[in-house]
C-alpha distance (Angstrom), angle and dihedral (degrees) to the residues before:
residue distance angle dihedral
M1 . . .
L2 3.80 . .
N3 3.78 111.5 .
T4 3.80 106.0 -114.9
E5 3.80 90.0 -163.8
F6 3.80 88.0 80.8
K7 3.82 96.4 48.7
L8 3.79 93.4 -123.3
N9 3.78 129.3 -176.5
Q10 3.80 102.9 -82.8
N11 3.83 90.2 -162.2
L12 3.79 92.0 58.5
F13 3.79 96.1 120.0
D14 3.82 95.9 44.2
E15 3.78 116.5 117.2
N16 3.82 91.5 -121.2
V17 3.80 97.4 43.2
E18 3.79 112.9 160.8
K19 3.80 113.6 -97.8
A20 3.80 135.8 -166.7
A21 3.79 136.7 161.1
T22 3.78 118.1 -103.5
R23 3.81 87.8 -129.0
A24 3.81 86.9 66.3
G25 3.79 89.4 59.0
Y26 3.79 88.9 51.6
G27 3.79 90.2 56.1
E28 3.80 91.8 48.9
G29 3.78 91.4 48.3
L30 3.80 92.3 51.4
V31 3.81 92.6 54.1
A32 3.80 91.8 47.6
L33 3.80 89.7 49.8
G34 3.78 91.8 48.5
E35 3.78 89.9 56.9
T36 3.79 95.1 51.5
N37 3.80 105.5 27.8
P38 3.83 116.3 50.8
N39 3.82 91.2 -171.4
V40 3.80 94.3 65.9
V41 3.81 114.2 109.8
V42 3.81 127.0 177.6
L43 3.80 128.1 -151.0
S44 3.79 126.6 -169.2
A45 3.81 133.2 -168.9
D46 3.81 98.2 -139.5
L47 3.81 91.9 -66.5
T48 3.80 99.8 95.4
E49 3.79 99.2 137.5
S50 3.81 94.6 36.8
V51 3.81 92.6 55.1
K52 3.82 91.2 42.4
A53 3.80 95.0 -117.7
N54 3.82 91.2 124.6
A55 3.81 95.6 92.4
F56 3.81 90.6 55.1
A57 3.80 90.3 46.0
E58 3.80 91.8 53.1
K59 3.79 95.1 46.1
F60 3.81 98.5 39.6
P61 3.82 106.4 25.3
E62 3.80 92.8 159.9
R63 3.82 89.5 60.9
F64 3.79 97.7 44.4
F65 3.80 123.7 87.4
E66 3.80 125.2 -168.1
M67 3.80 105.3 -154.3
G68 3.79 99.5 -179.3
V69 3.80 124.0 -136.0
A70 3.79 92.2 -30.2
E71 3.79 110.2 107.1
Q72 3.81 95.8 168.0
N73 3.79 92.2 51.8
M74 3.81 88.9 47.7
A75 3.82 90.4 53.9
A76 3.80 93.2 50.0
V77 3.81 93.1 47.5
A78 3.79 90.2 48.7
A79 3.81 90.1 51.7
G80 3.78 88.3 55.0
F81 3.79 90.3 52.0
G82 3.79 89.6 45.4
V83 3.79 95.9 57.7
T84 3.82 94.8 44.4
G85 3.78 101.8 59.3
K86 3.80 103.5 -77.1
S87 3.79 131.3 115.0
A88 3.79 101.6 -135.0
F89 3.81 125.6 -162.0
I90 3.80 119.1 -166.0
S91 3.79 115.7 -162.5
S92 3.80 126.3 -161.6
Y93 3.79 141.7 115.1
A94 3.79 112.0 -62.0
T95 3.82 91.9 -121.8
F96 3.81 86.6 63.7
S97 3.79 99.6 33.1
P98 3.00 114.4 60.6
G99 3.82 88.7 0.6
K100 3.79 106.6 58.7
N101 3.81 95.4 26.6
L102 3.81 97.9 43.2
E103 3.81 95.9 126.5
T104 3.79 94.9 42.6
L105 3.79 91.8 51.3
R106 3.78 92.2 45.1
T107 3.80 94.6 51.3
T108 3.79 103.8 34.5
A109 3.81 104.5 30.3
V110 3.80 111.6 20.5
Y111 3.81 99.8 34.6
N112 3.81 89.9 48.5
D113 3.81 93.1 45.2
A114 3.80 88.2 -125.0
N115 3.79 119.6 -179.8
V116 3.81 93.5 -108.9
K117 3.81 127.3 142.9
I118 3.81 115.3 -158.2
A119 3.79 111.6 -153.0
G120 3.80 107.0 -163.3
H121 3.80 110.0 -166.0
H122 3.82 134.5 -171.1
A123 3.81 90.3 30.2
G124 3.79 126.8 172.5
L125 3.79 133.0 0.0
M126 3.81 86.5 -44.4
T127 3.82 86.0 86.9
G128 3.81 83.9 73.7
P129 3.81 116.9 170.2
D130 3.83 93.5 30.1
G131 3.79 87.9 75.1
A132 3.78 135.4 -150.2
T133 3.80 96.7 -37.6
H134 3.80 90.5 64.6
Q135 3.81 100.2 30.9
A136 3.81 103.2 95.1
T137 3.80 105.3 -154.7
E138 3.82 99.5 153.8
D139 3.81 100.7 53.2
L140 3.79 97.0 99.4
A141 3.80 91.0 52.5
I142 3.80 89.6 51.6
T143 3.76 98.4 46.6
R144 3.78 101.3 38.5
S145 3.81 89.6 54.1
W146 3.81 91.1 61.3
P147 3.81 116.5 95.8
K148 3.82 114.5 -116.6
M149 3.81 92.3 13.3
R150 3.80 120.0 131.8
V151 3.80 117.4 -154.7
V152 3.81 124.4 -157.3
V153 3.82 128.3 179.7
P154 3.83 110.1 -175.0
C155 3.79 116.8 -147.5
D156 3.81 95.6 -143.3
S157 3.81 144.1 -5.4
H158 3.81 95.3 -80.6
Q159 3.77 91.7 53.0
A160 3.80 90.4 44.0
A161 3.80 90.9 58.9
K162 3.81 91.9 48.3
A163 3.81 93.1 47.1
T164 3.81 91.2 49.1
M165 3.78 91.8 51.6
F166 3.79 92.5 47.1
A167 3.79 92.4 50.0
G168 3.79 92.5 48.1
D169 3.78 92.3 53.7
T170 3.82 95.2 43.7
Y171 3.78 121.2 77.9
G172 3.78 120.4 -121.2
P173 3.81 141.1 41.0
F174 3.81 120.4 -40.3
Y175 3.77 135.0 178.2
L176 3.81 114.3 -149.7
R177 3.82 116.8 -171.3
F178 3.80 121.1 -152.2
T179 3.80 137.5 177.3
R180 3.79 130.8 -140.1
D181 3.80 107.5 -139.4
N182 3.79 128.6 65.4
T183 3.80 116.3 -89.6
P184 3.83 132.0 -178.9
I185 3.79 115.9 -75.4
M186 3.80 104.4 -125.1
T187 3.79 100.5 173.6
T188 3.81 134.1 46.8
V189 3.77 134.9 -132.9
E190 3.82 87.0 -95.5
T191 3.82 95.8 51.4
P192 3.80 107.4 113.5
F193 3.79 120.5 -119.2
E194 3.78 115.9 -158.0
F195 3.77 115.2 178.6
G196 3.79 112.9 -124.7
K197 3.80 94.8 13.0
A198 3.80 123.8 112.4
Q199 3.80 118.2 -135.4
T200 3.80 122.2 -146.4
F201 3.80 102.7 -147.0
W202 3.82 98.3 173.0
I203 3.77 118.5 49.0
T204 3.78 132.8 -178.0
E205 3.77 140.5 161.6
N206 3.79 119.0 -92.6
P207 3.82 96.8 -0.5
T208 3.80 115.4 -158.1
A209 3.83 95.5 -161.5
A210 3.78 141.2 10.2
I211 3.79 129.8 -136.0
F212 3.79 117.6 -150.6
A213 3.80 110.3 -164.1
T214 3.78 135.4 175.3
G215 3.79 132.9 -160.3
Y216 3.79 122.8 -7.4
M217 3.82 89.2 -24.3
L218 3.79 85.6 80.3
F219 3.81 87.3 79.2
H220 3.80 91.9 58.9
A221 3.79 89.6 46.9
L222 3.81 90.6 53.5
C223 3.79 91.3 48.0
A224 3.80 89.1 51.2
A225 3.82 90.9 50.3
K226 3.78 91.8 51.4
E227 3.80 92.4 50.4
L228 3.80 92.6 44.1
E229 3.78 90.6 53.1
M230 3.81 88.8 56.2
E231 3.81 86.5 55.1
G232 3.79 91.5 51.5
I233 3.81 96.6 -103.1
N234 3.80 114.7 126.5
V235 3.79 120.2 -154.8
L236 3.79 140.7 163.9
V237 3.80 121.6 -127.0
T238 3.78 117.7 -154.9
N239 3.78 126.6 -169.8
I240 3.80 111.3 -136.8
H241 3.79 101.4 -167.5
T242 3.80 92.4 156.7
V243 3.79 108.4 59.7
K244 3.81 91.6 173.6
P245 2.95 122.2 60.2
L246 3.79 86.6 27.8
D247 3.79 117.8 -150.7
E248 3.79 92.4 -112.6
E249 3.79 94.4 174.1
A250 3.81 91.6 57.6
V251 3.80 93.6 44.8
I252 3.80 92.8 51.0
S253 3.80 92.8 44.8
I254 3.80 94.9 48.8
A255 3.80 91.9 45.3
G256 3.79 88.5 53.8
Q257 3.78 91.5 48.4
T258 3.80 96.8 49.4
G259 3.81 106.5 22.8
A260 3.81 92.9 -145.5
I261 3.81 133.3 70.4
V262 3.80 137.6 -164.4
S263 3.80 119.6 -171.8
V264 3.80 118.5 -155.7
E265 3.81 126.3 -165.4
D266 3.80 143.3 141.3
H267 3.81 92.3 -123.2
Q268 3.78 139.7 78.9
V269 3.80 109.2 -65.0
D270 3.81 86.6 -130.7
G271 3.79 111.1 84.6
G272 3.79 99.9 -4.1
L273 3.79 135.1 96.9
G274 3.79 94.4 -52.0
S275 3.79 91.5 53.4
A276 3.80 91.5 48.4
I277 3.82 91.2 52.5
A278 3.81 93.0 45.1
E279 3.81 90.9 52.1
V280 3.80 91.3 54.1
L281 3.80 94.7 45.7
A282 3.81 93.8 45.4
K283 3.80 89.1 58.9
N284 3.79 99.0 39.1
R285 3.80 114.4 18.1
P286 3.83 117.9 2.4
T287 3.80 106.5 -141.6
P288 3.83 134.4 172.6
Q289 3.81 108.4 -99.1
E290 3.80 137.0 -176.0
F291 3.80 122.2 -160.8
I292 3.81 125.3 -139.1
G293 3.80 112.3 -166.9
L294 3.78 140.2 77.2
Q295 3.80 108.9 -32.7
N296 3.81 105.5 -143.7
T297 3.80 94.7 -53.6
F298 3.78 140.5 102.4
G299 3.79 120.6 -119.4
E300 3.79 127.6 -119.3
S301 3.79 139.8 -148.0
G302 3.79 116.7 -64.5
T303 3.78 144.8 98.4
I304 3.78 115.9 -60.5
S305 3.80 90.7 -113.7
E306 3.81 91.6 53.3
L307 3.78 92.8 46.5
L308 3.80 96.7 47.6
T309 3.80 89.8 50.7
K310 3.80 94.6 46.0
Y311 3.80 94.0 49.8
G312 3.80 96.5 43.1
M313 3.79 96.9 -109.4
D314 3.80 104.7 115.5
T315 3.80 130.0 102.5
N316 3.80 93.8 -84.4
A317 3.79 91.6 50.8
I318 3.79 90.5 51.8
K319 3.81 90.6 51.1
D320 3.80 90.7 50.1
A321 3.81 90.8 49.7
V322 3.81 90.8 52.1
K323 3.80 92.0 51.7
K324 3.79 91.2 46.4
V325 3.80 94.8 50.5
I326 3.82 92.2 46.4
G327 3.79 86.9 55.5
R328 3.80 89.6 55.7
K329 3.81 94.9 56.6
């Protein structure tokens, strides 16, 4: 059942559940930050409306900078802001930032511990019809490998706003990952957000496996848990919104409780959430694990439903992975 401790959306499984894009939460968070933190500045690479930075730009024009189609220049300028007292957000598609400007970000922002927040939009297969060139599925591997970097993947628009506000008020480099299309709102305004802390959203007695999910894929994990329960299979579902630093204590504890793990993400299985969990368990509590994500392949154009099914990442695939990993215990 849904864990009421976290004040979740009790209408989550309704056919007409409210939906919003996580990028919308980013835009809301920026405006809220602008009202409370005068040091927040926002830069965009000619994608202001698409990355939902337009509301901030209209309300705080003196703190908004349109950099044109020049992501690397945007990163370097932001690093300058970030070492001179500002909290600088750079907004672009994740294939371009951190993709295109990987080296510039590494050298100017991350290496210098600059106060720069990288907002990577249109991430994952969720970008759908735009195809592989715009479906960033390697960005978590890039950013979580950087020293000092903190990586957050909000599960819905409410959590996206909270994560944006936290990052803006916390010194140092962050990577925030957002998606374009509307996805179910799983949390509420009252749902707590604690950076670096996992949240078990689906609880049950005597669970035989645990699902760790990040981003909007948490919804599919919850749907899988609900259907598995009807089949007599009890699982836990934990929201990993902070991929780095990972809540190692929670991962180790839950692995010990269940003895079987499934990781779920809209990202390559190499270098993403699943890898991060496997690294922790290999050192502390070796546990059978199955990985839901892209398996050494790029995506293609299509609807999100078509793509998740084709690449073995939908609700049914998650259920199959749970049954498989239980069989390995």
